[in-house]
Phi, psi and omega in degrees: 000321181287343181281351182265112182300322181296320178293323178300318180295317179297319179297319179296318181293326183280318187259348182058028178276165183265132177279140178254137180299328184293314180284333185286327183249030184282339182235151179292323180296322179297319178298319181296315180294322178295322176298324178297315179294321180294332180278357182302324181302332180260003181278178180290154186301321185291332176292316182296319179292324182299321179297319184285343185254318194271347182270107182291341181288347179284351171103015177220166183281144179299344183275358181291166185287159178291338176295321176292329174297322176297322177296324179296319178298320178298313181295325178300311183289327176294324179295317179292320181297327183294342178281348177057041181268127183296320181294318178295322179300319182292314182294322182275356179072031181266126180249157176094176182277111182283345181271002180297143179286344179286123183294142177267112184272003181291336186244026178291140180291136175296145180295134180296134180283144178295141182291146177295162184297326182229153174111348176065203182292324179298319178296323178296319180295318181292321185289329187245020185301312183296319181292322180294315179297320178297324179294318179295318178300321180295326179286322191273333188292111178056014177067013184246007177067021182295323180296318179297318177296322180295315179296315179296323178294319178297317179296320179294319178297320179298315179295323179295319178296318178297318179296321179294318178296319178296319179297316179296320178297319178295321178295319179296318178295320178295319178296319180296316179296322179295319178297319178298316180295319179295320179294315179296322178295321179296314179295321180298317179296321181292313180290332173300317179294321179296314179295328180295331182272359180290165179298135181066008179231001183281178180088170182293130180078001181272353182281146177289155181283127175237113184252172180292339180279344181258165179294145189285355186247008180224158182219180180294130183244007178063043183291141172280328181210127182285177184298318185265004185267157177250116185284352186104162189295315183295308175298329180299313180293315183298309183286332177297316177291323182300318181303315187277333174294324183288338180242022181299328180300320181291326182282328189263322191280343175297308177292334178296332176272316191284314188297314176299326177295327180279358180087019181277158180271178177297323178294321176297321178298316179297320180294318180294322178297315178298321179295319179296320177299318179296310182295320180297317179296314180297311184291328177293316178299313182293323182292325179288345176261317189249340185269227180289340180070013173277154181284072183237144181267135175262140180188181179294126186256149175291347176299324182273353185292313182299310178297327177294322177293323178297313180294321181296330182257020176291160189297327183289337179259352189292326185257009177288144178238323182263128179053037180299318182299315182292322178298314180292319180298320179292325176293318177295321178300314180298316180295320180294321179297319178295315178298324179292322178297319177299318181292324177297315179296319180301320182279306188279350175273349183090358179295333179297328178297325177287321181293333181298333182295340182263352187257122178223169181305329180293335175276318185292318187302303181290334180294312179291322179299325180294335178298315180284322182290340184295338187251026179297333181286345179264330190302271186288331175304324177279322180291328183291347179288347179213072188293336181291345175253316187291317183293316175301324180292314180299316180294322181292321177296316179295323178297317182288319187278336184249308187273332181248019187291337182264001179283126184240141173230126182057034177081010181236138174278078190295325182291325179284320183287316185255030183302312184289305181297324179295315181293320179297317181297316182294311184287328177296318176296321176298318178293326178296318179292326176296318180293314181294331180278359176088019180295336182243024174267120181246145185299129179083003181249143177282112185284341183276321182234086183299331183293341179282353184267009186293336180269355182266116183298326183288343183252355184299321183288342179260358187298312183296322179296318180294322181291323187268341186252326184289139178279347179254018181289335181271142177265005187298318183295324183284331186259342184285145176280154179292321180234125176209125182259117176297145183223161182297143177053043181289345178260359182114175181292139181290155176246149185235129174221146184298317188294326178274329181293318182295329177295313181290332176297313180294320181292327177296329175293320177296319178298326177295319178296321177300317181290327180302314180295325179294320178300312184292314181296321180293321179299326176292318185290324185263012173063046175243159173293150180302143181296139178284174179299322179296318179295317179297315179298318179296318179295316179294321177300319180284334172295329172297320176294322177298318177294325176298317177296318178298321178291324180291317181281337176085068176265347181089344178221166175278174180247136179207175178291130181278117181297330182296337180297332179297321179299321179293316179299321182295327185264331180273335184058026180247104186251011184294129176294327183294323177297319178294320180293323178295316176298324178294322177297318176299322180296320178296318179295317179298329183292341180279348180259109184298331182292331178293315176297323179293321178298315179293328179288345181273001178299128179303147183300317180297324178294315179296317180296324179293318178296321181292332175301320178282319183297314180292325175295323178294322177297318177300315181294318179295324177294312181290338180293341177293346177290349177293343176274003179238179170273089187298333180279357180294134179297327178300309183292320180297319180292316182297312182293314180297315180295320180297315180296319180294313181295325180294340175264327186279315181298312176300326178297324177294315181288333183275356180282349178278103184287147179294148181278070179204157178265007181294130180272121180244155173300152184299326182285348179262345182302318179301323183279332176287330181282348185298325182284354180244031183289182187281346182287126181227126177216186181284349182248119179294324179296318178293320177302313181296316183296313182292313179299320181291316182296319181282354174261001178260120187302316187292329178292315179296319180298314180297317182297313183292313181295322181296318181290313184292315184293331183263000176243333178277125181299145178190150180286166180297316180292325180294321180277342182068050185298125175289155179299317184279358174258002179265116182294341182260003183287148179269158176290151180287171174299133182306327180295324181287342180263004184301319179298340180273346187289145177289152174303149187301320181287343180264325185297333181297335179279350182247017180295332179298337185278355181297334182293340179249012175078024182265000000 
């Protein structure tokens, strides 16, 4: 028993008696076994662990963990060390004075690790095996605890590296948030200054409050009724009608220009007007539910007018005489349907979110301005044919919008809001009295049907005056039915050709850019946070659906957000969606009465041209007004915008100088669009020739192309370029509460869950 060193150690631990060198080294076997134990520090790990686990005389169960076995080895060597035996010191590799009162921490037992929640002792042994073996190695290697220090050092280094990585990540996140806050503060201060300089808001203290809790791009706008509010039944009816009266020119005057160019009759014009009223009402209601949900009116846009005129005056339709209008309308329907599908894919696929990074106010401003400038050849040349009507109308509109704009009745600036419908009503009544009084009765001419006088030499010189000035020149009122419901494909099945489809695809992209500026400007006016990329993509996608509806019903143009509606919102301060929806319902009801469309189709041409002089000028102004979000005085921006506007007028003029190879006499305002198909581009494909020549002869297409390239290649700061929030790839999403007005209704949003993958 005494020959077993392990038993001796156990006996010593139990009885606390003193071992004597004489009895300990009395036998050779005892010396041999003691040498074996002393050699354990340099032995293989499993031997050292085996000693601590398998000897039951050491006082523990063999099932205990190996970590406790390591503690036993530590206690064994401390027990031997306490005897201060030189021979033992040498064998165990212990250096230094063992009798020192300073504790030697090299052989401290590692703290027992807490057992895992499940698995018992066996689980503890499996979970901590590597650490236990490392602890034993650290105790045994050369008796100096170097392995334990190495393991502890490695663990400490690992924890230090993790802590350092975490610290760096937190610092990077903090820097990013600080940069975002500084950028938003900079933009907020800049837009604060812009709003302060606005009309009735300038001067010290006149700027709206923009706080850190609100979006940095909008301020208090003094709304009478918010987007989600209900103004009550009486204001609902009043403001609902008001919205559509203020933009009636955009809804009515597009077909007044387009349908006669297509060879349509007065009855066709009345039918197209009724169809536009129906489509505008339907798409506006749907857009306020499924689209961007902003209080914006959808309708026939002047963006689509130029390409429609180009297609209408193409060589294949120029010489048609029978059913010319229906042939052209079916061709336009097919092209519009293709363009609408492209716009739907652009919006709902998420590609619009990528395209937004390229769109800034410097791109939007000249593009929208080019829409109005493109029709300068139609404005006063048509109005000048009857100056006794056109000039009073132009002067009256300017009087209401400029000199009487601050006059209010019942809290409304009625002259500013109703400038166009009020002026049209007054001058139309004036023209009616001129017609009834015989001002346009010429000797030998049939005053009732001016078109029958084309063969009478004595009346030829008065023919244009009678057509443009007389209020009874149109037969629409006499031939239109009282009730007529527009229906899909009422002109026949659409036709599809590559050369016309590619034109409408490009123009639908231009229409999307036009709508982008409307979304942003409207969010400022109605005191909402700027729309996110998802909201913009959803709105553009649904505008594609609106254009699809317009193509199915046959309006001759696509449907998009009417920029003129922003002017109405700014002056009425009525942003309620319900008011807009109520007006849209009235518009749908009016479309079922054919006489209403016929009445609008009877507006004299000179009267319509005079209104368009103001409407197109307003579009130019609204487009250029987006430069207020930039540093307009910057030489970079001035050169880009000025060069873009000039090129957008000059390049189409070059392509339009090629006159068509025909002897057909066309009005002067149609010659540029008829010449587009005979441009200088020549290739092996006639369809490609027509598409390229036509696109480069359309002002708005050239403007978008030039502005897009220059603004994204010429260096400029964020403030200088006026970067929109939704065009910034690094911008953060707004607070969910501020985006609540944009959210789809709960019962509707479940159908759009699939779109979350593209951020819609």
